[in-house]
N, C-alpha and C positions, 0 to 999 in steps of 0.2 A: 504494500500500500504506500509506504514512504517513497519507494522508487517511482510510483506513478506521480506523486506530488512533485518530486524533484524534476522528472522529465517534463511535466507541464510548465513548471517554473522556468526551465531552460528555454523551452519553446517560446514562452511569452517574452523572455528577455531578448531572444534573437529576432522576434517579430517587431520590436519597438522601432528600430531604425527605419523600417520600411512602412511603418504604420500610415504615414502621410500619403504614400503612393498607393497603398492597397486599401485605404480607408477602413482600417481595423479599429474597432471600438471595444475597449475593455471596460466592463461594468459589473455590478453585482450588489449584494447586500451582505452585511455582517451584523449578526444579532446574537445577543446573549441574554438568558433569563435565569432567575433563581426564584424558587417558590415553594410553597407548602401544599402538599397534595394528599388527598384521601381518596383511595379507590375502593369502591364497594364497601364492605364491612371491615376493611383493613385499618391499620393504624395510620395516623397522619405522619408523613415523612417530608423532609426538606431535601430538595435536589436541584441540580443545575440542568439547564436544557442541553440534551445530548443529540437529539435528532435535528440536524440543520439549525441549531440554535434555539429551538422551542422545547418546552417541557414535555409535550406530547403531540400526537397527531400530525407530525411533520412540521417543518419550519421554513424560514425564508433564506437561510444562508446560501448564496449563489455566487459562483464565479462564471462570468459569461463573456464570450468573444463573439462579436458581430462583424461580419465582413460584407461590404457593399461595393459594387463597381457599376458605374453608369456606362451603358453599352451604346447609347445613342438611340434615336428613334423612339424615345420615351420609355425604353426598357432599362431595368436595373437588375443585375444579378445579386443575390444575397445568400448568406449562409450563417448559421449559428451553431455554436456548441456551448452548452451550459451544464455545470455540475454542482452538486451540493457538497457541503462540508460541515464538520462539527466545530463548535466553538471551544469545546473542552477536552476533546480526545483526538488522537491521530488515527481516525477510522479510515482515512483515505477518501477519495472523491466518489460521490454517488452520481448515478446516471440521471439526467433530466432531458434536455433537448439536444438534438443534433439533426440538422436538415440543410438542404440547399434548394434554391428556387429562383424563379424569375417573376418580376412584377412590373406592371404598368400603372397608369394613373387610376384605373378602376378595377383591376383584377390581378390575381397572382396565382401561381402554382408552386407547390413545394413538395419535396420528397424526403422522407426520413422519419424521425421521431419528433413529434411536435406536441405541445400542450393540447389536450383534448379541447375542442371548441365547446363541448358540453360544459366543461369546467370553466373555461376562461370567459365565456359570455356573461357570467353573473357572479363569479367568485368574489369579485370586488365589492359586491353588495354587503359583504361582511367586512367592515373596516378593520377587524381584528384578525383577518386571514394571515396565516403564517406565524401566528403567535400561539401561546398556550391558552388563549381566550377564544380561539376560533370555533366556528360552529360546525364545520364539516367533520365527517367520520365519527370518532368517539365523542365529539362535542354534542352530538344529538340533534343538531339543527339542519344538517344537510347530509346527503349521502357521501360515502367515501368509496374506497376500493376501486376495482376495475370498472371503467366506463361511468364513473361518478365524479366527485369533486377532488379526488386524489389521483386522477388518471392522466396518462399520456397515450397518444395514439401511436403505437409502434409500427414500423415498416409500412407507413401510410403514404397515400397520395392525397394532398390537400389542395382544394380549389377554393378561392375566395373572390367575391364580387362586392363592390361598394359603389353606390350611386344614389343621389337624391336623399340621403339620410338612411338608406337601407344597406345593411351589411349581412352578407350570407357567407357561411363557411360550411364545407362538407369535407370530411376525412374518411377515406375508405381503406380497408386493409385487404390486400389482394394476395399477399404472399402465403401460399399454402403450407410453407414450412413452419409458420407461427402457430398453426392450429386455430387461428382466429380469422381466416379468410372468409369473407362475407359479412364481417362485422363493420360497423360504421358509426360515426357521430356527425351531428350537424346542428347548426344554429342559425336563427334569423333574428335580426335586431333592427328596430327603427328608432332613430334619434330625432327628436323635435325640439330644438332649443335647450331648455333646462330640464327636459324629461326624456325618457326612453321606455320602450317595452320590448320584450323578447319572447321567443319560444325556442326550445332545444330538445333534442332527442338523441339517445344512443341505443345501439343494438349490438348485443354480444352473441356471436354465433360460434359454437364449438361442437365437437362430436356429441357432447352430453348436455349442452345448454343452448336455449333459444330464448333470450330474455331482453326486455326493453326498459329503459328509463325515459321519463318525459318530465319537462318542467316549463313553467311560464312565470312571468313576473315583470316588474318594472321599477323605476326609481325616479325621483324628482329632487332637484336642488333649488332652494330658495334662500338666497343670501348665504349665510354660513351653515344652514341646515340642510342635511341630506336625509331623505326617507326612502326606504326600499322595502319591497315585499316580493316573496317568491313562494310558489306552490310546486311541489315535486311528488311524482308518483313513480316508485321504483320497484322493479322486479329483481334487480341485481343487488343482493343483500350486502349490508355493511356489517362485517363480522364484529366490529368493536361495539355494535349496539345489538348484537344477537342474531344478525343475519335475517333472511327471509324478506318477503315483500313488505313495503311500508309506504306511507304517505307522510310528507313533511310540509308544514306551514311555517314560514320564516318571515320575520319582520325586523327591521333595524332602523335606528335613528342615530345621527352623528351631528354634533354642532361644534363649529370652530369659531373662536373669538380671539384675535391676536395670535399669540404663540401657544394658546391652550386649546385643545379639543377634547371633548368627552362624549360618551355615548355608549351604546350597546345593542344587543339583539335579544329576541325571545323567540322560541320555536316549540312547536308541538310535533312529536313523532307518534304516528298511529301505526303500530305493527299489525299485520294481518292475523298473527297468532294471539293477539290480545294479551300477551305476556311481556312484550317489550315496548309497550307504549312509554313515552318519556316526555317530560317537560324540562326545557333547558333555557338558561339565559346567561348573559355575561354583561358586566358593566366595567368601564375603565376610563382612565384619563391619560392624556399624553401632553408632554411639554415639548414643543418643537424648537430646539435651539437654532435650527436653520431649516432650509428645505430638504436637507440631507440627513440631519442628525436629530434623534428624538429619544426621550426617556418616557417610560410608561409604567403604569401600575393598574391592577384590576382584579376582579373576582369572577369566577365562572362556576355555575352549578348545573349538573346534569342529574336529574332524578327520574330513574326508570322504574317500571313495575317489577323488573328483575334487579334486585339489589346489587348483583355483581357488576352491573354496567353503570352504577352511580359514580359520579366524580365531583369533587369539591376542591377548587383550586384558588389560592391566593398567589399572586406573583408580581415581581417587578422585572423590568427588562430595559434594554437599550438597543437601538438599531441605527446603523449608519449605511446610507446608500452611496455608492461611488461609481 
């Protein structure tokens, strides 16, 4: 693992002198958290964020390289590789995105591993995404796992169109070697000034599974206040909440005044089995030192009909975007 980190560091250093010619952009997020957690009926423990900088459910730590070249005729070639890392241990780099493509003013095509459009179309409705306060997966407010809000589209062909406020993305998996050929994800969004609405779907096809997720929602911004709502119907179970089919109703509010923002979300999960229903919420406050650096603190509670899936979290953290 350490050899992988060293090799990537050497490659980055060698790329710097030609960055201006190749239009290479290095960016990412560094985040660290410490908090007090109680899982199920267990004892409360204090721990640091190990999974990409967050205490649980995945985090934001990302090292990303974007490459762009203008080809003329309105076409641009682009490529990205991004990997996750831990703030507290030498776990090595985790796989996120890696793709190459072509784009024009209103359309693009890409090949490789990309963030699922089912996830990306509305994951930002949760202002606490990527932290231990987030709603997805074990947070109890959004789906997780494959083809949900923790997913990437592997070995995929992605097509995107945008015109007149309408954005469409479709990702299809055709490689039969993955065992997921015939699977797809897609999203449709319309933006109108300070508001937007969307619909998205994902279909998982394997030798043993034929299942779908579907969601709709929207958000509005009024001054410093942002409000969002989302409904999700899932057949692809989230193991952290007991698996199985479920419906989620999620709502969030966030208000920013000066350097301070505060807000949270609340969600109801209705499991088909009636044993994994859950009510969850999170509240927190951030202090923005700048547009790139912030510190935050908050509380999240997930209360399931099955005690083993309960979570109770107090945390503080810091995030820097570069």
